[in-house]
C-alpha positions as CSV (number, residue, x, y, z in Angstrom):
1,M,119.0,58.8,110.2
2,N,117.2,62.1,110.1
3,R,116.9,63.4,106.5
4,I,117.5,67.1,106.6
5,G,116.8,69.7,103.9
6,V,118.8,73.0,103.9
7,V,117.4,76.1,102.2
8,G,120.2,78.6,101.4
9,A,122.6,75.6,101.3
10,S,125.4,77.5,99.4
11,G,125.1,80.7,101.4
12,R,127.5,82.3,103.9
13,T,126.2,80.1,106.8
14,G,124.2,77.4,105.0
15,R,127.3,75.8,103.7
16,F,128.4,75.1,107.2
17,V,125.1,73.4,107.9
18,V,125.9,71.1,105.0
19,E,129.3,70.4,106.4
20,A,127.9,69.7,109.8
21,L,125.4,67.2,108.3
22,G,128.3,65.5,106.6
23,Q,130.0,65.0,110.0
24,S,126.8,64.0,111.8
25,A,126.2,60.4,113.0
26,T,122.5,61.0,113.4
27,S,121.4,63.2,110.5
28,V,122.2,63.4,106.8
29,L,121.7,66.0,104.0
30,H,118.7,65.1,101.9
31,A,118.0,68.3,100.0
32,A,120.2,71.3,99.2
33,V,118.1,74.3,98.0
34,V,119.6,77.4,96.5
35,S,118.3,80.4,94.5
36,A,117.4,80.0,90.9
37,D,120.3,82.1,89.8
38,S,122.9,80.3,91.9
39,S,126.1,79.3,90.1
40,L,125.9,76.0,91.9
41,L,122.5,75.1,90.6
42,G,122.6,71.5,89.4
43,A,126.1,70.9,90.8
44,Q,126.7,68.0,93.1
45,V,127.2,68.7,96.8
46,H,130.7,67.7,97.7
47,G,130.9,64.3,99.4
48,T,127.2,63.4,98.6
49,E,125.0,62.3,95.8
50,I,122.8,65.3,96.4
51,R,122.6,68.1,93.8
52,Y,121.8,71.7,94.4
53,T,118.3,72.6,93.4
54,S,116.0,75.6,93.4
55,D,112.9,73.4,93.6
56,L,111.3,73.5,97.1
57,N,109.6,70.2,96.4
58,A,112.9,68.6,97.1
59,L,112.1,69.2,100.8
60,L,109.0,67.0,100.8
61,E,110.8,63.8,101.6
62,C,112.8,65.4,104.4
63,D,112.3,64.8,108.1
64,G,113.2,68.4,109.0
65,V,114.1,71.6,107.2
66,I,116.7,74.3,108.1
67,D,116.2,77.7,106.6
68,F,119.3,79.9,106.2
69,S,118.1,81.9,103.2
70,V,116.4,85.4,102.9
71,P,113.1,86.5,104.4
72,A,111.1,86.3,101.1
73,S,112.3,82.7,100.7
74,T,111.4,81.9,104.3
75,V,107.8,82.7,103.7
76,R,107.6,80.2,100.8
77,V,109.3,77.5,102.8
78,A,107.0,78.1,105.8
79,H,104.0,77.7,103.6
80,L,105.3,74.4,102.2
81,C,106.3,73.1,105.7
82,A,102.9,74.0,107.1
83,E,101.1,72.3,104.3
84,H,103.1,69.0,104.7
85,S,103.7,69.2,108.5
86,K,107.5,69.4,108.1
87,P,109.5,70.6,111.1
88,L,111.1,73.9,110.2
89,L,114.1,75.7,111.9
90,V,114.1,79.3,110.8
91,A,117.6,80.8,111.2
92,T,117.0,83.6,108.7
93,T,116.7,87.1,110.2
94,G,115.3,90.5,109.2
95,H,111.7,89.5,108.6
96,S,108.9,92.0,108.3
97,I,105.9,92.0,110.6
98,A,103.8,90.2,107.9
99,E,106.5,87.6,107.4
100,V,106.8,86.9,111.1
101,K,103.0,86.4,111.1
102,T,103.3,83.8,108.3
103,I,105.9,81.9,110.3
104,E,103.8,82.0,113.4
105,E,100.8,80.7,111.4
106,A,102.9,77.9,110.0
107,A,103.5,76.7,113.6
108,R,99.8,75.8,113.9
109,R,100.4,73.0,111.4
110,A,104.0,72.0,112.0
111,P,106.8,72.3,114.6
112,V,108.6,75.6,114.0
113,C,111.6,77.0,115.8
114,V,112.7,80.6,115.3
115,A,116.4,80.8,116.1
116,P,118.1,84.1,115.1
117,N,121.4,82.6,116.2
118,T,121.8,78.8,116.1
119,S,125.0,78.7,118.2
120,L,124.3,77.1,121.6
121,S,126.3,79.8,123.4
122,A,124.0,82.6,121.9
123,T,121.0,80.8,123.5
124,A,123.0,80.5,126.8
125,L,123.7,84.3,126.6
126,K,120.0,85.1,126.4
127,M,119.1,82.7,129.3
128,A,122.0,84.1,131.5
129,A,121.0,87.7,130.8
130,R,117.4,87.0,131.8
131,Y,118.7,85.3,135.0
132,L,121.0,88.2,135.9
133,Q,118.3,90.8,135.3
134,G,116.1,88.9,137.8
135,I,118.8,89.2,140.4
136,L,119.9,92.8,139.8
137,G,116.5,94.4,139.1
138,Q,116.3,98.1,138.4
139,A,119.5,98.9,140.3
140,F,121.5,98.2,137.1
141,D,121.1,99.8,133.7
142,V,121.2,97.4,130.7
143,E,122.9,98.1,127.4
144,V,123.4,95.7,124.4
145,M,126.2,95.9,121.8
146,E,126.6,93.7,118.7
147,I,129.2,93.5,116.0
148,H,128.9,91.8,112.6
149,H,130.6,91.6,109.2
150,R,130.1,94.5,106.7
151,M,127.7,92.4,104.5
152,K,125.1,91.7,107.2
153,R,121.7,92.9,105.9
154,D,119.9,93.7,109.1
155,A,120.8,95.9,112.1
156,P,120.4,95.4,115.0
157,S,121.0,91.7,114.7
158,G,118.3,89.2,115.2
159,T,120.3,87.8,118.1
160,A,120.4,91.2,119.8
161,L,116.7,91.6,119.4
162,N,116.2,88.0,120.7
163,V,118.2,88.8,123.9
164,I,116.3,92.0,124.4
165,S,113.0,90.2,124.2
166,A,114.1,88.3,127.3
167,L,114.8,91.6,129.1
168,T,111.7,93.7,128.3
169,S,108.3,93.3,126.8
170,S,108.0,97.0,126.0
171,K,109.3,98.1,122.6
172,D,109.1,101.7,123.8
173,S,111.9,101.1,126.3
174,V,114.4,100.0,123.6
175,V,116.5,102.7,122.0
176,F,118.5,102.1,118.8
177,G,121.5,104.4,118.2
178,R,120.9,106.6,121.2
179,E,121.3,110.4,121.0
180,G,121.2,112.6,124.1
181,L,120.6,111.7,127.7
182,R,119.8,108.2,128.8
183,Q,116.4,107.8,130.3
184,P,115.5,105.5,133.2
185,R,114.8,101.9,132.3
186,E,115.9,102.3,128.7
187,I,117.8,99.5,127.0
188,G,120.2,100.9,124.5
189,V,121.3,98.9,121.5
190,A,124.5,99.7,119.5
191,S,125.2,97.9,116.2
192,L,128.7,97.9,114.6
193,R,129.4,96.6,111.1
194,G,132.8,95.9,109.5
195,G,135.3,93.3,108.4
196,D,134.4,89.6,108.5
197,V,133.2,89.3,112.1
198,P,130.8,86.3,112.4
199,G,129.1,87.8,115.4
200,D,129.8,89.3,118.8
201,H,127.1,90.1,121.4
202,T,127.6,91.8,124.8
203,V,125.0,92.6,127.4
204,Y,126.1,95.2,129.9
205,F,124.7,95.5,133.4
206,L,125.9,98.8,134.7
207,G,125.5,99.7,138.3
208,E,127.0,102.3,140.7
209,G,130.7,101.5,141.0
210,E,130.4,98.0,139.4
211,R,129.3,96.3,136.2
212,I,128.8,92.9,134.7
213,E,129.5,92.1,131.0
214,L,128.2,89.0,129.4
215,T,129.9,88.4,126.0
216,Q,129.3,85.7,123.4
217,R,131.7,85.6,120.4
218,A,131.5,83.4,117.3
219,Q,135.0,82.6,116.3
220,N,133.9,81.0,113.0
221,R,130.6,80.0,111.3
222,S,131.0,76.3,111.8
223,I,129.3,76.7,115.2
224,F,126.1,77.9,113.5
225,G,126.0,74.7,111.4
226,L,126.6,72.4,114.3
227,G,124.0,74.2,116.4
228,A,121.4,74.2,113.7
229,V,121.7,70.5,113.3
230,A,121.4,70.0,117.1
231,L,118.3,72.1,117.2
232,V,116.5,70.6,114.2
233,E,117.1,67.1,115.6
234,R,115.3,68.1,118.8
235,L,112.6,69.9,116.8
236,I,111.7,66.8,114.8
237,A,110.5,65.1,118.0
238,Q,108.2,67.9,119.0
239,P,104.5,68.4,118.3
240,C,103.2,71.4,116.3
241,G,103.9,74.7,117.8
242,L,106.2,77.7,117.9
243,Y,109.5,77.1,119.7
244,R,112.6,79.1,120.7
245,A,116.0,77.7,120.8
246,E,116.0,77.7,124.6
247,D,112.7,75.7,124.6
248,L,114.4,72.9,122.6
249,L,117.6,72.9,124.7
250,S,115.5,72.6,127.8
251,V,113.8,69.4,126.5
252,G,114.7,66.5,128.8
253,Q,116.5,68.8,131.3
């Protein structure tokens, strides 16, 4: 059995990771880390003998770590995982340039996967968008739209940025919240916030007289928990390095 530590275990998505581990036949919850001011601190995780803790040292006996917390916490977790060579799945988004650098440096000493969206269909969306762009080329304009709940901290979403990274290497070609005339080879990004939407992402390929729309919708957050467990299980078997979700899903294919 893989012993998994979850950081942000009581959060909006982290609790679904805990549930997924409770249903898994190959992995089990070994540490449930929450913030020091959490109302669940010290309480027992339902269905287990594990108690919620704010002590990151609880991760030291884990075979793998899943981070669904906040950027500042991710940095501390990355340092610890690097020091002890613990596989780390980073599912937290909204990191600064300096925080991203810390995560990348941790990958020199431990297997690290950065997955802005842990649903398997989100990874498939990115892979499919890259494939279609290779077929359609410059004949089609590309636009991206994402919708999330009103409480999401970052915009555009990490998933949208992840998809765009597969479509262009030039940050100058990406336009957020466009005003005025569209320029050639731009990729426009629109972010909508409201309600309790877990996450919708659509990539538009717009041509003359025709278009293709690739849409991925998260119906509920349980998919993020199930996907995170699947990804960290694959990450545990990898050598040190920085991985993407599609890298892990391609293993053995």
